[in-house]
N, C-alpha and C positions, 0 to 999 in steps of 0.2 A: 485484588482483581486486576491483574496486568493484562493490557490489551495490546495486540500487535496488529498493525495495519500494513497492507500490501498494495503497492501500485504495480500491477503486473504489466510487463512489456515483453515483446519477443526477444529483445536483446538483453535488457536489464530489468531487475525487480527491485523497486524501492521499498525499504522497510522503515517503519517508525514504531516506537514503543511508548506506551503510557508509563507514568510512574506507578509504583506498586498499588496505590490507592485508586488508580484509574481516573485521575483528575487532569493531568497535563500530558501533552504529547511532545516527544522529542524525535528528531531524525535519528536513525540508528545506523543503517547501512544500505549500500547498493550491492546487490548480488548479480553476478553474470548469470544469464539464463543459458547455462551450458551443460545441463544434465546433472550438475551437482547441487542444484539449488534446494531440492527437497531435503537432502541430508543436512545441508547448512541450516535450513529453516528448523528442522527437528532439533538441532543443537541449540539454536537460539531459544526456541520454545521451552526446551528443558531447562537451560541455564537461567533464563529470566522468569521461569515459572508462569508462563503465559496461559491464561484460562480462556481467552476469546481472541479470535482472529477476524479482522475486518478486511475484506478483499474488494477492491474497487471494480465495479462493473461499468465498462465504457459503453454507454448507450448513445444512440443517435439523438439529435436535438429534439426529435418528435417522441422520444422515449422508447423507440423500438430497438431490438437487438441488432448488432452488426457482426461482421466476421471477428472483430476484436472481442466482442462480447462472448462469442462462442469459445474463443481461446481462453478467456478469463474464466468462464464457467468450467471448462475442462481442467484448468489449473486448480480451481477451487475444489473440484472433486478429488483430484490427486492429493491435495493438502488434507482434505477431510479424511481420506483413507490412510494417511500417514501419521495422523495425530489424534489425540482425544479432545483437543480444544474445540469449543463451539465455533462454528464458522458462520459469518453473516456477510452477505453481499450488499454493497451500498453503491448508489449512483455516483459515478465519478466523472460525469460528462465534462466538467470544466477544470478539474484539478491540475492536470499537467499544463494546460493552456494558461491558466491563471498564474502558476508558478513561473512559467517561461516569461510571461509579460512582466512580472515583478522583477525577475532577474535582469531582463533587458533594461527596465526602468532604472535599475541600480547600476547599469553599465558593467555587468558581469560578462566576461569574455565568453564566446561560444564554447570554447573548450571546457571552461569551468562550469558553464550551464549544463553541458552534457553530463557531467559527473554528478551534479547536485540535484538536477530536476526530479529524478525518480524518488529519492528519499524525501525530498521536500514535498512532493505531491502526496506521498504516503502520509506525511505529517499533517498536511492540510486535510486529507481524508479523515484522519484520526481526530483532529481538532473539531471538525464538523460533527463527527459522530459523538464525541464526548459532550459537545454543546447540546446536541439533540437529546441525549439520554438524561441530561440534567433537568430538562423541562418536566 
């Protein structure tokens, strides 16, 4: 049961993958959100034999949906229509913010943070999800 996690953004899309047993999460890739992302995702899903996709849903602090939430929901619907994998939306309110804070704490340059934050946020999403389903 390999799981793919997506941290959706208007410019970039972070991707993380679980191991084949669905136990651990690893950063995989950052895709440009340039119109080719669905085909690239379909390739990854096929090559890695993904059975479930977790997509981060950016909610406001009070739990309500925002404009970013609507864009993530539209993207999730596009992914759902393009693949046979199960899709699940998960709360990602703090994933990118937490990763950015960690990278700043470790003195990672702004340029390197920009390229790493998306796939690391997807990894955090997947780690959190895997911990939750273990319970």
